[in-house]
C-alpha positions as CSV (number, residue, x, y, z in Angstrom):
1,M,102.1,131.2,150.6
2,I,99.8,133.2,148.8
3,Q,102.2,135.9,148.4
4,T,104.7,133.7,146.9
5,I,102.5,132.2,144.5
6,G,101.6,135.7,143.3
7,A,105.1,136.5,143.1
8,A,106.3,133.6,141.3
9,V,103.2,134.2,138.7
10,I,104.3,137.8,138.3
11,W,108.0,136.8,137.6
12,V,107.0,134.3,134.8
13,L,105.3,137.1,133.2
14,V,108.4,139.7,133.6
15,L,110.5,136.3,132.2
16,C,108.0,136.5,128.6
17,L,108.3,140.4,128.5
18,L,112.1,140.6,128.5
19,P,113.0,139.3,125.3
20,G,111.3,142.1,123.5
21,V,112.8,144.6,125.9
22,R,115.1,145.8,123.0
23,T,112.7,146.5,120.4
24,R,109.6,147.6,122.2
25,K,109.3,151.6,122.7
26,D,106.9,151.6,125.7
27,H,108.1,149.7,128.7
28,S,104.9,150.4,130.7
29,I,104.0,146.9,131.3
30,L,107.5,145.6,132.2
31,V,107.7,148.3,134.6
32,A,104.5,147.6,136.1
33,A,105.4,143.9,136.5
34,V,108.7,144.4,138.1
35,A,107.3,146.7,140.7
36,I,104.2,144.3,141.2
37,A,106.6,141.3,141.5
38,T,108.9,142.9,143.8
39,A,106.1,144.4,145.8
40,L,105.0,140.4,146.6
41,T,108.4,139.3,147.0
42,L,108.9,141.4,150.0
43,N,105.9,140.2,151.4
44,V,106.9,136.7,151.3
45,D,107.8,135.9,155.3
46,S,111.7,134.9,155.2
47,I,112.4,138.0,152.6
48,Y,110.2,140.1,154.6
49,I,111.9,139.4,158.2
50,A,115.3,139.6,156.6
51,G,115.0,143.3,154.7
52,D,113.0,144.6,157.7
53,A,115.4,143.7,160.1
54,A,118.0,145.6,158.2
55,L,116.0,148.5,158.2
56,G,115.5,148.6,161.8
57,G,112.8,146.0,162.3
58,R,110.2,149.0,162.1
59,N,107.8,147.5,159.3
60,L,109.4,149.4,156.4
61,V,109.3,146.5,154.3
62,D,105.4,146.6,154.1
63,L,105.4,150.2,153.4
64,C,107.6,150.0,150.4
65,A,106.2,146.9,149.1
66,N,102.7,148.8,149.0
67,I,104.1,151.9,147.4
68,L,105.7,149.8,145.0
69,M,102.0,147.8,144.2
70,V,100.2,151.1,143.6
71,V,103.4,152.3,141.1
72,G,102.9,149.0,139.4
73,I,99.1,149.2,139.2
74,Y,99.3,152.7,137.5
75,F,101.9,151.9,135.1
76,L,100.0,148.4,134.3
77,S,96.5,150.7,134.0
78,Q,98.3,153.1,131.7
79,A,99.6,150.7,129.2
80,I,96.3,148.6,129.0
81,L,94.4,152.2,128.5
82,R,96.8,153.6,126.3
83,A,96.4,150.0,124.2
84,A,93.1,150.2,124.0
85,E,91.7,154.1,123.7
86,F,94.3,155.0,120.9
87,N,96.4,157.3,123.0
88,D,100.1,157.0,122.5
89,A,100.9,159.8,124.8
90,S,103.9,159.3,127.3
91,V,103.4,158.5,130.9
92,R,105.3,161.7,131.5
93,S,102.3,163.5,130.3
94,D,99.8,162.1,132.4
95,R,100.2,164.6,134.8
96,L,96.7,164.2,136.5
97,G,97.3,160.6,137.1
98,L,100.8,161.1,138.4
99,T,99.7,163.7,140.5
100,I,96.7,161.5,142.5
101,L,100.0,158.4,142.5
102,A,101.9,160.8,144.6
103,C,99.1,161.8,146.7
104,V,98.3,158.2,147.3
105,A,102.3,157.5,148.0
106,A,102.0,160.5,150.7
107,G,98.9,159.1,152.2
108,L,100.4,155.9,152.3
109,V,103.6,157.3,154.4
110,A,101.6,159.5,156.1
111,A,99.0,156.9,157.5
112,F,101.8,154.5,158.3
113,F,103.7,156.8,160.7
114,S,100.7,157.2,162.6
115,I,100.4,153.3,163.1
116,E,102.0,152.0,166.5
117,A,103.9,148.9,165.3
118,P,106.8,148.9,167.2
119,A,107.8,145.1,166.2
120,S,108.3,143.7,163.2
121,S,105.6,141.7,161.7
122,T,104.9,139.6,158.6
123,R,101.1,140.0,159.6
124,F,101.0,143.6,160.0
125,M,97.1,144.0,159.1
126,L,96.2,141.1,161.6
127,D,98.6,142.8,164.1
128,Y,98.1,146.3,163.7
129,G,94.7,146.6,161.8
130,D,92.9,147.4,165.2
131,Q,94.0,150.7,165.0
132,P,92.2,153.4,162.6
133,A,95.2,154.8,161.3
134,A,96.2,150.8,160.0
135,A,92.6,150.8,158.1
136,L,93.4,154.1,156.9
137,Y,96.9,153.0,155.6
138,S,95.0,149.7,153.8
139,A,92.5,151.6,152.4
140,I,94.2,154.5,150.8
141,Q,96.0,151.9,149.0
142,F,93.2,149.8,148.2
143,V,90.7,152.2,147.3
144,Y,93.1,153.3,144.7
145,V,93.6,149.8,143.3
146,G,90.0,149.4,143.3
147,V,89.2,152.9,141.2
148,V,92.4,151.7,138.6
149,V,91.3,148.3,138.0
150,S,87.5,149.1,137.9
151,V,88.8,151.6,135.2
152,T,90.7,149.3,133.5
153,G,88.7,146.2,133.8
154,Y,85.7,148.4,132.2
155,V,88.0,149.6,129.1
156,C,89.2,146.1,128.5
157,I,85.7,144.5,128.4
158,R,84.4,147.5,126.1
159,F,87.1,147.6,123.7
160,R,88.2,143.8,123.4
161,R,85.8,142.9,120.4
162,R,87.6,145.7,118.7
163,M,91.3,143.9,118.6
164,A,92.6,143.1,115.2
165,T,93.5,139.6,115.9
166,F,92.0,136.6,118.1
167,H,94.9,136.4,120.6
168,F,94.6,140.4,121.6
169,R,91.1,140.0,122.0
170,L,91.4,136.9,124.1
171,A,94.4,138.9,126.2
172,F,92.1,141.6,126.8
173,T,89.1,139.4,127.8
174,L,91.4,137.5,130.1
175,I,92.6,141.1,131.6
176,G,89.1,142.3,132.2
177,I,88.4,139.0,134.2
178,G,91.6,139.4,136.2
179,C,90.4,143.4,137.2
180,L,87.2,141.9,138.2
181,L,88.9,139.4,140.6
182,A,91.4,142.1,141.8
183,L,88.0,144.2,142.1
184,V,87.2,141.5,144.7
185,V,90.4,141.4,146.1
186,V,89.7,145.0,147.5
187,F,86.4,144.6,148.7
188,A,87.4,141.7,150.6
189,V,90.5,143.8,152.4
190,L,88.4,146.8,153.0
191,G,85.7,144.4,154.7
192,M,88.3,142.9,156.4
193,D,89.6,145.9,157.8
194,V,86.3,147.2,158.9
195,A,85.6,143.7,160.8
196,H,89.2,143.9,162.3
197,L,88.1,147.7,163.7
198,L,84.7,145.8,164.9
199,G,86.5,143.0,166.5
200,D,84.5,141.0,164.3
201,L,86.8,137.6,163.8
202,A,84.2,135.6,162.2
203,V,83.5,137.8,159.4
204,M,87.5,138.4,159.1
205,G,88.3,134.4,158.3
206,Q,85.4,134.6,155.9
207,L,86.6,137.0,153.9
208,A,90.5,135.5,154.4
209,V,89.1,132.7,152.1
210,V,87.4,135.3,149.7
211,Y,91.1,137.1,149.6
212,D,92.9,134.2,149.1
213,V,91.2,132.8,146.1
214,S,90.3,136.0,144.5
215,F,94.0,136.9,144.5
216,V,95.3,134.2,143.2
217,G,92.9,134.3,140.7
218,A,93.7,137.9,139.5
219,M,97.2,137.1,139.4
220,L,96.5,134.0,136.8
221,F,94.1,136.0,134.7
222,L,96.4,139.4,134.3
223,C,99.6,137.5,134.4
224,A,98.1,135.3,131.0
225,G,96.3,138.1,129.4
226,L,99.5,140.1,129.9
227,A,101.8,137.2,128.3
228,L,99.8,136.3,125.6
229,P,100.3,139.0,123.2
230,P,104.1,139.2,123.3
231,V,104.1,135.1,123.3
232,A,101.6,135.0,120.2
233,R,104.0,137.7,118.6
234,R,106.9,135.4,118.8
235,M,105.6,132.2,117.9
236,S,103.7,133.9,114.9
237,R,107.2,135.1,113.9
238,R,108.7,132.1,113.8
239,T,106.1,130.4,111.9
240,E,106.3,133.6,109.1
241,L,110.3,132.9,109.4
242,K,109.9,129.1,108.6
243,T,107.2,130.4,105.9
244,R,109.2,132.4,103.9
245,E,112.1,129.9,103.8
246,A,110.3,127.4,102.6
247,L,108.2,129.6,100.1
248,L,111.7,131.1,98.8
249,T,113.0,127.6,98.0
250,S,110.1,126.5,96.4
251,L,109.1,129.8,94.4
252,T,112.9,129.9,93.2
253,D,112.2,126.7,91.3
254,T,109.1,128.1,89.6
255,W,110.9,131.2,89.1
256,E,113.7,129.7,87.2
257,K,111.1,128.4,84.9
258,A,108.8,130.7,84.1
259,T,111.8,133.5,83.2
260,A,113.8,131.0,81.6
261,T,113.1,132.5,78.2
262,R,113.8,136.2,80.2
263,E,116.9,136.1,81.8
264,D,118.3,139.3,80.6
265,S,115.0,141.0,82.6
266,R,115.7,139.3,86.0
267,L,115.6,141.3,88.7
268,A,115.8,139.6,91.5
269,A,119.1,139.9,93.6
270,P,120.5,137.9,96.5
271,A,118.5,138.4,99.7
272,E,120.1,140.3,102.5
273,G,118.3,139.7,105.9
274,I,114.5,139.0,106.7
275,D,113.4,142.1,104.8
276,G,115.5,141.4,101.9
277,K,114.1,137.7,101.9
278,T,110.4,139.4,101.8
279,R,111.6,141.7,98.9
280,R,112.9,139.1,96.9
281,L,110.0,136.8,97.0
282,H,108.2,139.9,96.0
283,R,110.5,140.6,92.9
284,M,110.6,136.8,92.2
285,L,106.4,137.1,92.1
286,V,106.4,140.1,89.7
287,E,108.8,138.8,87.3
288,I,106.9,135.3,87.5
289,Q,103.1,137.2,86.6
290,D,105.2,139.5,84.1
291,A,106.7,136.3,82.1
292,L,103.5,135.0,82.1
293,L,101.6,138.1,81.1
294,M,104.2,138.8,78.2
295,D,104.5,135.1,77.3
296,P,101.5,133.2,77.4
297,S,103.3,129.8,76.3
298,A,105.3,130.2,79.4
299,A,102.4,128.8,81.4
300,R,103.2,125.4,79.9
301,L,106.6,125.1,81.8
302,L,104.6,125.3,85.0
303,D,102.8,122.8,86.5
304,E,100.1,122.5,89.1
305,V,102.7,122.6,92.0
306,D,104.2,125.6,90.8
307,M,100.6,127.5,90.4
308,Q,99.9,126.4,94.1
309,T,103.5,128.1,95.2
310,V,102.5,131.4,93.3
311,V,99.4,131.3,94.9
312,R,100.6,130.8,98.5
313,T,103.3,133.4,98.3
314,E,100.7,136.3,97.0
315,D,98.7,134.9,99.8
316,F,101.6,135.1,102.1
317,L,102.9,138.3,100.7
318,A,99.3,140.0,100.9
319,F,99.1,139.1,104.9
320,H,102.3,140.2,105.3
321,H,101.9,143.8,103.8
322,G,98.9,144.0,106.1
323,V,100.6,143.3,109.0
324,Q,103.6,145.9,108.3
325,E,100.8,148.7,107.5
326,S,99.0,147.9,111.0
327,R,102.1,147.2,113.3
328,L,101.8,149.5,115.6
329,S,103.7,150.7,119.1
330,P,103.6,148.7,121.8
331,A,101.4,150.9,123.8
332,M,98.8,150.1,120.9
333,W,99.2,146.8,120.2
334,G,96.6,144.8,118.6
335,R,94.5,148.0,117.3
336,R,93.0,148.3,114.3
337,H,93.8,151.9,112.9
338,G,90.8,154.5,113.0
339,I,88.6,152.8,115.1
340,R,86.9,154.5,118.0
341,E,83.8,153.9,120.1
342,R,81.8,157.2,120.3
């Protein structure tokens, strides 16, 4: 049941990330989400049994799921670390991280084939976890996950106040909490592995409760933090489009009044696309300001509503210009330029 909930939550995150896949240059978060969601899906009992039967009934699905999990955790951490530490380097250039990931995957494979697990089991560690090789198999995965989420969580908490907008600060806070809960999951799993080796079933049961609660919490907080920026961007974009359309209608009337005696100098052209509409707003505003400067009497043609429209347009264009200047690659979402904690 826990795996099903976790998989469902991560697949929802994937759906939140998909709409921006064509414009996003860095797909690390999407790759991470798909890998982790697939890993959790493979551990759903009915899927596990069917998949493992197709592979010979030797629990190879468990190995595949665990490898996918560490791959997903790697890509997730890389995306977040680049976002927080002002580093746009490609994942391909992270040779050390990829080397460690390859070593972890190789260690998982070697440990797995040292385990005596003749029958397919949806409770792999419960059934075979009393073997030292199985404990090593689990430890390799979760020690790696623990180290990665510790570093990622620390960076999120450290840099959350330096994000440019509230929703990015909130996103980093949620991710940091998710990483903390994921670390609790790691310690719970390692504790259960040791207790299993020692035959202490009571401690295993207690840690299993801790695992269930912290696992669900980690998935919810991580997914909420990762989904917040793209969802907030789309909502902000829709609001911006509606505001632009309303300002175009209102400012056109104001522009007609202010430039009525200066028709030969009108420069505004029909809008073409979103950027064209923004340019049209800017050009009409400039022409209104020029008209008022060259002919102060033109101000009598404008009422209070017209002046408020001019002010709103100035504010909108100033904000839009600031957003355009600070719009960075997805690997750097939400950051201010040039800020580095030393």
